[in-house]
C-alpha positions in Angstrom: 8.1 -9.1 -7.6 5.8 -5.6 -6.1 5.9 -2.8 -8.2 4.8 0.5 -6.6 4.2 3.6 -8.6 3.3 7.0 -7.3 2.2 10.2 -8.4 1.1 10.4 -11.9 1.9 6.9 -12.7 -0.3 5.5 -10.0 -3.2 7.1 -11.7 -2.0 5.5 -15.0 -1.1 2.2 -13.7 -2.5 1.5 -10.4 -0.6 2.0 -7.1 0.8 -1.6 -6.8 1.2 -4.6 -9.3 2.7 -7.6 -8.6 5.0 -8.9 -11.6 5.4 -12.7 -11.7 9.5 -12.3 -12.6 11.6 -16.0 -12.9 14.7 -14.6 -13.8 16.7 -11.3 -13.0 16.1 -8.2 -15.2 17.3 -4.9 -15.3 15.7 -1.8 -14.7 15.6 -0.3 -17.8 14.2 -3.8 -19.6 11.5 -4.0 -17.0 10.4 -0.4 -17.9 10.3 -1.2 -21.6 8.0 -4.1 -20.8 5.9 -2.0 -18.6 5.6 0.5 -21.0 4.5 -2.0 -23.8 2.0 -3.5 -21.0 0.7 0.2 -20.3 0.7 2.5 -23.7 -0.7 5.4 -21.8 1.9 5.2 -19.3 4.5 4.9 -21.6 6.2 8.2 -22.4 6.3 8.6 -18.7 8.0 5.4 -17.7 10.7 5.9 -20.5 11.7 9.5 -19.7 15.1 9.3 -18.3 14.4 11.5 -15.1 12.0 8.7 -13.9 13.6 7.2 -11.1 13.7 3.6 -9.5 14.2 2.7 -6.0 15.4 -0.8 -4.8 15.5 -0.8 -0.8 15.4 2.8 0.0 17.9 3.6 -2.6 17.8 5.1 -6.2 19.4 2.8 -8.7 20.2 3.4 -12.4 18.5 2.0 -15.4 21.0 -0.8 -15.8 20.6 -2.2 -12.1 19.7 -6.0 -12.1 16.7 -6.9 -10.2 16.5 -10.2 -8.8 13.1 -11.8 -9.0 12.4 -11.5 -5.3 13.4 -7.6 -5.1 10.4 -5.1 -4.8 10.8 -1.7 -7.1 9.4 1.7 -6.3 9.0 4.1 -9.4 8.9 7.8 -8.9 7.7 10.0 -11.2 9.3 13.5 -12.4 8.8 15.7 -9.4 8.9 19.6 -9.9 8.6 22.1 -6.9 9.8 25.3 -6.1 
C-alpha cells in the first residue's frame, strides 16, 4: 500500500511511504499506526480535520482499506 503525504505531513514523514499491509485496515487504525511510528507527526495525523483520500474521493476514518489500495493524506488547509 502506498501512502502519500502532502503539506506539513510530507515535511515530517516524507512524500510517500510503502506500507506492507497483509490485511484490510480502517483509515483511523492506519492513522493510529502511523502516529505511533512517526511521533513528531502524531498530533497532525490524529487531528480530525486531516483528510484521507482513496481513488480521488475523501473517505471517513471508518473506511476500510484493502491491502492493495493507495491512500493520500491531506493536512489541514487554511486560506482566504
